[in-house]
Residue frames as qw, qx, qy, qz and C-alpha x, y, z in Angstrom:
[[0.673, -0.401, -0.608, 0.129, 102.89, 101.27, 82.92],
 [0.163, -0.704, 0.225, -0.654, 102.53, 103.31, 86.08],
 [0.545, -0.105, -0.742, 0.376, 103.77, 102.08, 89.48],
 [0.249, -0.461, -0.607, 0.598, 101.70, 103.04, 92.53],
 [0.150, 0.863, 0.482, -0.017, 99.75, 105.57, 90.48],
 [0.089, -0.958, 0.061, 0.265, 102.67, 107.96, 90.09],
 [0.272, -0.627, 0.607, 0.406, 105.87, 106.57, 88.52],
 [0.779, 0.520, -0.198, -0.289, 106.19, 105.63, 84.84],
 [0.572, -0.468, 0.668, 0.087, 108.06, 102.29, 84.74],
 [0.264, -0.121, 0.845, 0.449, 107.52, 101.01, 81.21],
 [0.569, 0.322, -0.146, -0.743, 105.14, 100.17, 78.42],
 [0.606, 0.057, 0.793, -0.020, 103.51, 97.17, 76.74],
 [0.372, 0.407, -0.502, -0.666, 103.14, 96.12, 73.13],
 [0.776, 0.136, 0.566, -0.244, 100.82, 93.43, 71.78],
 [0.138, -0.292, 0.767, 0.555, 102.09, 91.42, 68.80],
 [0.537, 0.131, -0.449, -0.702, 100.04, 90.25, 65.84],
 [0.544, -0.080, -0.832, -0.075, 99.75, 86.77, 67.41],
 [0.580, -0.667, -0.295, -0.361, 98.32, 88.25, 70.64],
 [0.721, -0.258, -0.365, 0.529, 101.34, 88.02, 72.92],
 [0.106, -0.967, -0.017, -0.231, 101.77, 91.12, 75.07],
 [0.715, 0.090, -0.296, 0.627, 105.34, 92.12, 75.90],
 [0.337, -0.932, -0.129, 0.034, 106.12, 94.45, 78.78],
 [0.650, 0.394, -0.151, 0.632, 109.22, 96.64, 78.46],
 [0.445, -0.597, -0.258, 0.616, 111.09, 98.86, 80.91],
 [0.153, 0.947, 0.044, -0.279, 111.69, 102.54, 80.19],
 [0.184, -0.653, 0.607, 0.414, 115.15, 101.55, 78.90],
 [0.654, 0.407, -0.430, -0.471, 113.59, 99.07, 76.42],
 [0.011, 0.247, -0.962, 0.116, 114.42, 95.83, 78.28],
 [0.666, -0.216, -0.523, -0.485, 111.77, 93.12, 77.92],
 [0.277, -0.365, 0.666, -0.588, 110.66, 92.39, 81.48],
 [0.505, 0.135, 0.777, -0.350, 107.60, 90.15, 81.05],
 [0.292, 0.031, -0.648, -0.703, 105.34, 88.57, 78.49],
 [0.567, 0.162, 0.551, -0.591, 101.69, 87.57, 78.57],
 [0.201, 0.074, 0.892, 0.398, 100.65, 84.73, 76.25],
 [0.321, -0.171, -0.460, -0.810, 97.66, 85.24, 73.96],
 [0.659, -0.443, -0.359, -0.492, 94.44, 85.19, 76.01],
 [0.616, -0.082, -0.650, 0.438, 96.50, 84.51, 79.15],
 [0.423, -0.857, -0.132, -0.264, 96.15, 85.87, 82.66],
 [0.781, -0.517, 0.116, 0.331, 99.62, 84.90, 83.91],
 [0.340, 0.891, -0.300, 0.035, 102.77, 86.88, 83.10],
 [0.931, -0.126, 0.040, 0.339, 106.22, 85.36, 82.81],
 [0.323, -0.745, 0.290, 0.507, 109.68, 86.87, 83.08],
 [0.596, 0.744, -0.160, -0.254, 110.96, 87.79, 79.63],
 [0.170, 0.661, -0.730, -0.027, 114.36, 86.16, 80.04],
 [0.109, -0.228, 0.952, -0.176, 113.81, 82.93, 82.02],
 [0.501, -0.228, -0.658, -0.513, 110.08, 82.36, 81.56],
 [0.230, -0.175, -0.800, 0.526, 109.67, 82.19, 85.36],
 [0.194, -0.749, -0.622, -0.123, 106.24, 83.05, 86.80],
 [0.271, 0.152, -0.166, 0.936, 106.11, 86.79, 87.52],
 [0.226, 0.230, 0.431, -0.843, 102.50, 87.54, 88.36],
 [0.257, 0.524, 0.805, 0.108, 99.02, 87.90, 86.93],
 [0.053, -0.145, -0.221, -0.963, 96.98, 90.49, 85.07],
 [0.001, 0.555, 0.785, -0.276, 93.62, 91.68, 86.28],
 [0.026, -0.507, -0.303, -0.807, 91.04, 94.27, 85.37],
 [0.221, -0.456, -0.622, 0.598, 90.04, 96.35, 88.35],
 [0.247, 0.704, 0.207, -0.632, 87.18, 98.64, 87.49],
 [0.698, 0.711, 0.072, -0.044, 88.14, 99.72, 83.99],
 [0.025, 0.856, -0.516, -0.026, 91.87, 99.61, 84.64],
 [0.901, 0.231, -0.348, 0.115, 94.32, 96.93, 83.49],
 [0.395, -0.794, 0.417, -0.199, 96.61, 95.99, 86.41],
 [0.666, 0.299, -0.660, 0.179, 99.65, 93.78, 86.99],
 [0.720, -0.626, 0.199, -0.223, 99.84, 91.91, 90.27],
 [0.514, 0.586, -0.607, 0.155, 103.49, 90.92, 90.66],
 [0.890, -0.330, -0.256, 0.184, 105.08, 88.22, 92.74],
 [0.481, -0.788, 0.210, 0.321, 108.13, 89.11, 94.81],
 [0.630, -0.062, 0.523, 0.571, 110.28, 87.82, 91.94],
 [0.346, 0.697, 0.472, 0.415, 108.32, 89.88, 89.40],
 [0.177, -0.980, -0.080, 0.041, 108.77, 93.02, 91.48],
 [0.577, -0.546, 0.373, 0.480, 112.54, 92.42, 91.63],
 [0.550, 0.304, 0.545, 0.555, 112.60, 92.08, 87.82],
 [0.111, 0.908, 0.333, 0.229, 110.74, 95.38, 87.55],
 [0.375, -0.898, 0.106, 0.204, 113.18, 97.12, 89.90],
 [0.613, -0.362, 0.488, 0.504, 116.29, 95.72, 88.20],
 [0.542, 0.464, 0.561, 0.419, 115.08, 96.62, 84.69],
 [0.019, 0.939, 0.163, -0.301, 115.26, 100.40, 85.11]]
Protein backbone atom coordinates (compact mmCIF):
# COMPACT_ATOMS: atom_id res chain seq x y z
CA UNK A 1 0.00 0.00 0.00
CA UNK A 2 1.27 3.45 -0.92
CA UNK A 3 0.15 6.61 0.91
CA UNK A 4 -0.20 9.78 -1.18
CA UNK A 5 1.63 8.14 -4.07
CA UNK A 6 5.00 8.12 -2.32
CA UNK A 7 5.19 6.35 1.07
CA UNK A 8 4.98 2.57 1.49
CA UNK A 9 2.68 1.95 4.49
CA UNK A 10 1.80 -1.74 4.26
CA UNK A 11 0.51 -4.62 2.22
CA UNK A 12 -2.62 -6.73 1.76
CA UNK A 13 -3.21 -10.47 1.60
CA UNK A 14 -6.37 -12.21 0.40
CA UNK A 15 -7.28 -15.46 2.16
CA UNK A 16 -8.73 -18.57 0.53
CA UNK A 17 -12.23 -17.55 1.70
CA UNK A 18 -11.90 -14.13 0.01
CA UNK A 19 -11.26 -11.92 3.03
CA UNK A 20 -8.57 -9.32 2.36
CA UNK A 21 -6.39 -8.35 5.33
CA UNK A 22 -4.37 -5.14 5.33
CA UNK A 23 -1.13 -5.14 7.33
CA UNK A 24 1.27 -2.37 8.36
CA UNK A 25 4.95 -2.52 7.46
CA UNK A 26 5.57 -3.95 10.95
CA UNK A 27 3.06 -6.78 10.31
CA UNK A 28 0.17 -5.44 12.42
CA UNK A 29 -3.27 -6.22 10.99
CA UNK A 30 -4.87 -2.81 10.48
CA UNK A 31 -8.03 -3.57 8.48
CA UNK A 32 -9.99 -6.34 6.85
CA UNK A 33 -12.33 -6.40 3.87
CA UNK A 34 -14.99 -9.13 3.85
CA UNK A 35 -15.36 -11.31 0.76
CA UNK A 36 -16.95 -9.28 -2.07
CA UNK A 37 -17.21 -6.29 0.29
CA UNK A 38 -16.60 -2.61 -0.33
CA UNK A 39 -16.32 -1.53 3.31
CA UNK A 40 -13.17 -2.03 5.41
CA UNK A 41 -13.19 -2.57 9.15
CA UNK A 42 -10.51 -2.07 11.78
CA UNK A 43 -8.68 -5.35 12.40
CA UNK A 44 -8.91 -5.19 16.18
CA UNK A 45 -12.34 -3.74 17.03
CA UNK A 46 -14.25 -4.27 13.78
CA UNK A 47 -15.10 -0.55 13.70
CA UNK A 48 -15.85 1.02 10.30
CA UNK A 49 -12.59 2.31 8.79
CA UNK A 50 -13.42 3.26 5.23
CA UNK A 51 -14.25 1.92 1.80
CA UNK A 52 -12.41 0.48 -1.19
CA UNK A 53 -12.80 1.86 -4.67
CA UNK A 54 -11.31 1.37 -8.09
CA UNK A 55 -10.23 4.64 -9.62
CA UNK A 56 -9.13 4.14 -13.19
CA UNK A 57 -7.28 0.85 -12.94
CA UNK A 58 -6.02 1.47 -9.42
CA UNK A 59 -7.35 -0.08 -6.21
CA UNK A 60 -7.74 2.65 -3.55
CA UNK A 61 -8.65 2.88 0.13
CA UNK A 62 -10.75 5.83 1.23
CA UNK A 63 -10.29 6.05 4.99
CA UNK A 64 -12.43 7.68 7.62
CA UNK A 65 -10.72 9.87 10.22
CA UNK A 66 -10.66 6.83 12.51
CA UNK A 67 -9.18 4.63 9.77
CA UNK A 68 -6.45 7.18 9.11
CA UNK A 69 -5.55 7.22 12.82
CA UNK A 70 -5.30 3.41 12.78
CA UNK A 71 -2.98 3.66 9.78
CA UNK A 72 -0.78 6.24 11.51
CA UNK A 73 -0.60 4.33 14.80
CA UNK A 74 0.25 1.01 13.13
CA UNK A 75 3.70 2.00 11.87
